[in-house]
C-alpha positions in Angstrom: 26.9 164.3 212.7 30.3 163.7 211.4 31.9 160.2 211.6 34.3 159.5 214.4 37.2 159.4 211.9 36.5 163.1 211.0 35.2 164.3 214.3 37.7 167.0 215.5 36.8 166.1 219.1 37.4 162.3 218.7 39.3 161.0 221.8 38.1 163.9 224.0 36.6 161.6 226.6 39.7 159.3 226.7 41.6 162.0 228.6 41.5 162.2 232.4 40.4 165.8 232.5 39.6 165.6 236.2 43.2 164.6 236.8 44.4 167.7 235.1 44.4 171.2 236.5 43.5 174.7 235.2 43.1 178.0 237.0 40.1 176.9 239.0 41.2 173.4 239.9 40.1 170.1 238.2 39.7 170.6 234.4 36.6 168.3 234.1 34.7 171.2 232.6 36.9 171.5 229.6 35.3 168.8 227.4 31.9 170.4 227.6 33.5 173.8 226.7 35.3 172.3 223.7 32.1 170.7 222.5 30.3 174.0 222.8 33.1 175.7 220.9 32.6 173.3 218.1 28.8 173.5 218.2 26.3 175.3 215.9 25.2 178.1 218.3 27.2 181.3 218.1 26.2 182.4 221.6 27.4 179.1 223.1 30.6 179.3 221.2 31.3 182.8 222.5 30.6 181.7 226.1 32.8 178.7 225.7 35.6 180.8 224.3 35.3 183.2 227.2 35.4 180.4 229.7 38.5 178.8 228.1 40.3 182.1 228.2 39.5 182.2 231.9 40.5 178.7 232.9 43.2 177.3 230.6 44.6 180.8 229.9 44.0 182.7 233.1 45.6 186.2 232.9 48.3 184.8 230.7 49.0 181.7 232.8 49.0 178.2 231.4 48.3 174.9 233.2 48.5 171.1 232.6 45.1 171.2 231.0 46.2 173.9 228.5 48.5 171.6 226.5 45.9 168.8 226.6 43.3 171.1 225.0 45.6 172.2 222.1 45.1 169.2 219.7 41.3 169.6 219.9 41.5 173.3 219.4 43.7 172.9 216.4 41.3 170.4 214.8 38.4 172.7 215.4 40.3 175.5 213.6 41.1 173.3 210.6 37.8 171.3 210.5 36.3 171.8 207.1 32.9 170.8 208.5 32.7 173.9 210.6 31.6 176.0 207.7 27.9 175.8 207.8 27.0 172.9 210.0 24.0 174.9 211.1 23.4 176.4 207.6 25.5 179.6 208.3 29.1 180.6 208.3 31.0 180.4 211.5 34.4 181.4 210.1 34.9 184.1 212.7 34.8 181.3 215.3 37.7 179.6 213.6 39.9 182.8 213.7 39.1 183.1 217.4 40.3 179.5 218.0 43.6 180.3 216.2 44.0 183.4 218.4 43.4 181.2 221.5 46.1 178.8 220.3 48.5 181.7 219.9 47.7 182.8 223.5 48.3 179.4 224.9 51.6 179.2 223.1 53.2 182.5 224.1 51.0 184.3 226.7 50.7 188.0 225.9 52.8 188.9 222.9 53.9 192.3 224.3 56.4 190.3 226.5 58.1 189.2 223.2 58.0 192.4 221.2 59.7 194.0 219.3 62.4 191.3 219.0 60.3 188.2 218.7 60.2 185.2 221.0 63.5 183.6 222.1 62.3 180.1 222.8 65.8 178.7 223.0 66.5 181.0 225.9 63.3 180.0 227.6 64.2 176.3 227.3 67.7 177.1 228.6 66.4 179.1 231.6 64.0 176.3 232.5 66.8 173.8 232.5 69.1 176.1 234.6 66.3 176.8 237.1 65.5 173.1 237.5 69.2 172.4 238.2 69.5 175.0 241.1 69.2 174.2 244.8 65.9 175.6 246.0 67.6 177.1 249.0 70.0 178.9 246.8 67.2 180.3 244.7 65.4 181.7 247.8 68.7 183.1 249.1 69.2 184.9 245.8 65.7 186.4 246.0 66.4 187.6 249.6 69.6 189.3 248.3 67.5 190.9 245.6 65.1 192.3 248.1 67.9 193.6 250.3 69.5 195.4 247.3 66.4 197.5 246.5 67.4 201.1 245.8 64.6 202.7 247.9 61.9 201.9 250.3 59.1 201.7 247.7 61.0 199.3 245.6 61.9 197.2 248.6 58.2 196.8 249.5 57.4 195.7 245.9 60.2 193.2 246.0 59.2 191.9 249.4 55.7 191.3 248.2 56.9 189.4 245.2 59.2 187.3 247.4 56.4 186.5 249.7 54.4 185.0 246.8 57.3 183.0 245.3 57.4 179.3 245.5 60.2 177.3 243.8 58.1 174.3 243.0 55.1 176.3 241.7 57.5 178.4 239.6 59.0 175.3 238.0 55.5 173.9 237.4 54.5 177.1 235.6 57.5 177.0 233.4 56.8 173.4 232.5 53.1 174.2 231.7 54.1 177.1 229.5 56.6 175.1 227.5 54.2 172.1 227.3 51.5 174.4 225.8 54.0 176.0 223.4 55.3 172.7 222.2 51.7 171.3 221.9 50.8 174.2 219.5 54.1 173.8 217.7 53.2 170.1 217.0 50.0 171.3 215.3 51.7 173.8 213.0 51.9 171.5 209.9 48.1 171.3 209.9 47.5 174.9 211.0 49.8 176.3 208.3 47.2 175.2 205.7 45.0 178.0 207.0 47.2 180.5 205.2 45.3 179.5 202.1 41.9 179.7 203.7 39.2 181.6 201.8 38.5 183.7 204.9 40.9 186.6 205.1 40.6 186.9 208.9 41.7 183.3 209.3 44.7 183.9 207.0 45.8 187.0 208.9 45.4 185.3 212.3 47.3 182.2 211.1 50.2 184.4 210.0 50.2 185.9 213.5 50.3 182.5 215.0 53.2 181.3 212.9 55.3 184.4 213.9 56.1 182.9 217.3 57.8 179.6 216.3 61.3 180.4 215.1 62.2 176.7 215.3 59.7 176.1 212.5 60.8 179.0 210.3 62.4 176.9 207.6 58.9 175.5 206.9 56.7 178.4 207.7 58.6 181.5 206.4 58.4 180.3 202.7 54.6 180.1 203.1 54.4 183.6 204.5 56.5 184.9 201.7 54.3 183.1 199.2 51.3 184.9 200.8 53.1 188.2 200.2 53.9 187.3 196.6 50.3 186.5 196.0 49.2 189.8 197.4 51.7 191.7 195.2 50.5 189.7 192.1 46.9 190.6 192.9 47.7 194.3 193.3 49.7 194.4 190.1 52.9 195.3 192.0 54.0 196.4 195.5 53.0 200.0 194.7 49.4 198.8 194.2 49.0 197.4 197.7 46.5 199.6 199.5 44.6 199.7 202.8 41.6 197.9 201.5 40.3 195.5 204.1 40.5 192.7 204.7 43.4 192.0 202.2 45.6 194.7 203.9 45.4 193.0 207.2 46.6 189.7 205.7 49.5 191.4 204.0 50.5 193.4 207.1 50.3 190.3 209.3 52.4 188.3 206.9 55.0 191.2 206.8 55.3 191.5 210.5 55.4 187.7 211.0 58.2 187.3 208.3 60.2 190.1 210.1 59.9 188.3 213.4 61.0 184.9 211.9 63.6 186.0 209.3 67.2 187.1 209.4 69.1 190.0 207.7 69.0 188.2 204.4 65.3 188.9 204.2 65.8 192.7 204.1 66.0 193.0 200.3 62.8 191.0 200.0 60.8 193.3 202.4 62.3 196.7 201.5 60.0 197.3 198.5 57.0 197.2 200.7 58.0 200.6 202.1 56.7 201.8 198.7 53.2 200.4 199.0 50.3 202.8 198.5 48.6 201.9 201.7 49.8 203.0 205.1 49.1 199.6 206.8 51.5 197.6 204.6 54.1 200.4 204.9 53.7 200.4 208.7 54.2 196.6 208.7 57.2 196.7 206.5 58.8 199.4 208.7 58.2 197.3 211.8 59.7 194.2 210.1 62.7 196.1 208.8 63.4 197.8 212.2 63.7 194.3 213.8 65.8 192.9 210.9 68.1 195.9 211.0 68.7 195.3 214.7 70.0 191.8 213.9 73.0 193.0 211.8 73.2 196.7 212.5 72.4 197.6 208.9 71.5 201.2 208.4 71.9 201.9 204.7 69.8 204.4 202.9 71.2 204.4 199.4 69.1 203.0 196.5 71.5 200.2 195.9 72.3 199.4 199.5 71.0 196.0 200.6 70.9 197.2 204.2 67.9 198.5 206.1 66.8 202.0 204.8 66.8 203.4 208.2 65.6 206.9 207.3 62.6 205.6 205.5 61.8 203.2 208.3 62.1 206.0 210.9 59.9 208.2 208.8 57.2 205.6 208.5 57.2 204.7 212.2 57.2 208.4 213.2 54.2 208.9 211.0 52.5 206.1 212.9 53.2 207.7 216.2 51.6 210.9 215.0 48.5 209.1 213.5 48.6 205.3 213.3 46.9 203.5 210.4 43.4 202.4 211.2 42.9 198.8 210.0 39.9 196.7 210.3 38.0 194.7 210.3 39.8 192.4 210.8 42.2 194.1 213.1 45.9 193.1 213.4 46.5 190.8 216.3 50.1 191.9 216.9 50.3 194.0 220.1 46.6 193.6 220.5 46.0 195.9 217.5 47.8 198.8 219.1 49.8 200.0 216.1 51.1 203.2 217.8 52.4 201.2 220.7 54.1 198.7 218.4 55.6 201.5 216.4 57.0 203.0 219.6 58.7 199.7 220.5 60.1 199.4 216.9 61.5 203.0 217.2 63.6 201.9 220.2 65.4 199.5 217.8 66.6 202.5 215.8 67.9 204.5 218.8 71.6 203.6 218.3 71.7 205.5 215.0 69.0 208.1 215.5 68.6 208.7 219.3 67.2 212.2 219.1 64.7 211.5 216.3 63.4 208.3 217.8 62.7 210.0 221.2 61.0 213.0 219.4 58.8 210.6 217.5 57.8 208.5 220.5 57.1 211.6 222.6 54.9 212.9 219.8 53.0 209.7 220.0 52.7 209.8 223.7 51.2 213.3 223.6 48.4 211.8 221.5 47.9 208.6 223.5 45.5 208.0 226.4 44.6 205.3 228.9 45.8 201.8 228.1 47.2 202.8 224.8 49.7 205.0 226.6 51.4 202.2 228.4 53.8 200.8 225.7 54.5 204.3 224.4 55.4 205.6 227.9 57.8 202.6 228.5 59.4 203.1 225.1 59.8 206.9 225.6 61.4 206.5 229.0 63.8 203.8 227.8 64.9 206.2 225.0 65.1 209.3 227.3 66.8 207.5 230.2 68.8 204.5 229.0 70.3 204.4 232.5 67.4 204.6 235.0 68.0 207.7 237.2 68.5 206.9 240.9 67.9 209.2 242.6 65.7 211.4 240.4 67.7 214.4 239.2 66.4 217.9 239.4 64.2 218.8 236.4 66.6 221.6 235.4 69.4 219.0 235.2 67.6 217.2 232.4 68.3 217.9 228.7 65.7 219.5 226.5 64.2 216.3 225.1 64.0 214.7 228.6 62.2 217.8 229.9 59.7 217.7 227.0 58.9 214.1 227.8 58.3 214.9 231.5 56.0 217.7 230.6 54.1 215.4 228.2 53.7 212.8 230.9 52.5 215.5 233.3 49.9 216.6 230.8 48.4 213.2 230.2 44.7 213.0 231.2 43.3 211.5 234.3 42.1 208.4 232.5 45.8 207.5 232.0 46.9 208.4 235.5 44.3 206.2 237.1 45.9 203.0 235.9 48.2 201.1 238.2 50.1 199.7 235.2 51.0 203.2 234.1 52.1 204.2 237.6 54.3 201.0 237.8 56.1 202.1 234.7 56.8 205.5 236.2 58.0 203.8 239.4 60.5 201.8 237.5 62.1 205.1 236.4 61.9 206.6 239.9 59.4 209.2 238.6 56.6 210.8 240.6 53.5 208.5 240.6 50.7 211.0 240.9 49.8 213.7 238.5 50.2 216.8 240.8 53.6 215.6 241.9 54.7 215.1 238.3 53.4 218.6 237.3 55.2 220.1 240.3 58.4 218.3 239.3 58.1 219.7 235.7 57.4 223.2 237.1 53.8 223.2 235.7 50.8 224.6 237.5 48.4 222.1 239.1 45.6 221.2 236.8 
């Protein structure tokens, strides 16, 4: 037993958990789950982690109990006594706690990629929403329903309107910001994990830090120091390979730095495009695509301090054709879907290379299937149809690249077409939402 002064769960019983809510009502079950999460039995820790994802982070939602749990989770992640309380390592458990903290802070990261989180806008939107007259908010939603371009879209909007409650929406916004700020308050302690002996903990901590731009002045130098250490160990950038787990740490730090930094960081990250390993090159390309978007830089010359767009495009296109295969540990960004993240990053290069980016993403889509096709499909459609077509034009009116994309969509396997998420993406672009109809639209025989 640790003393009360070092117990990461000290003060747990002083909180009125029954007076707080999570997804299933009163949060009086949270203390026992946190104790199990910090306990010696791996099976119990896994069960507790699963339960916490279900109640204080239910399908991406956060609740009043979510922020209350954050300090205890942060102390469990940084507690030095967790290594070997039962005579064996439980470091993987610490990385999982850091992942849960990231989820509580931002929800699903795909909502914030590829540009990174705009927390200032979130704070502004919350203040503006709270200042509105509830009747005016509902009237605006009614007008939104009435403006639906077709009957299918009108039904979708009517359903969303029927579920909307002004007070509940404001409460959700408050819970999300409270959880975000609770994690932010723990970053000084959590940042130390960038120096942890466990590579998975280092990589996951880099992922966590990526979502707090308000703390970048303190965290970005630590991420760059992590990169400098990796370069020193490899004997130079060119020596950085795909050896795990070191490559996952380097890649996570690169992506995180790209999400937090500004254009001035470009010269610092450019050399990583010359790494030997595909994973650090992929991460550098993702970071540079985002940084180039901030200032429109598109230089390719050897002395140009701008983003080397051609090299970035080539690296991301290669990832569409065959993404790097990290792991373990896997990268946490975009749930480890490197092809999908590359597709999102390619959209950031579309203003200078519209045709090449669409070709690359379409190539990736042709190789994707099931859930992994979602992000690539959305990216491809946004590149092919910057203005969403309403009504849908005849197939023969589309240009060659648009026609190729439609044919690739029509050829995707049944395991992709069975997903409602995929069909919803197609609906957003007024495209056919069943495979035979899509094949008919493309002039392909039924399969």
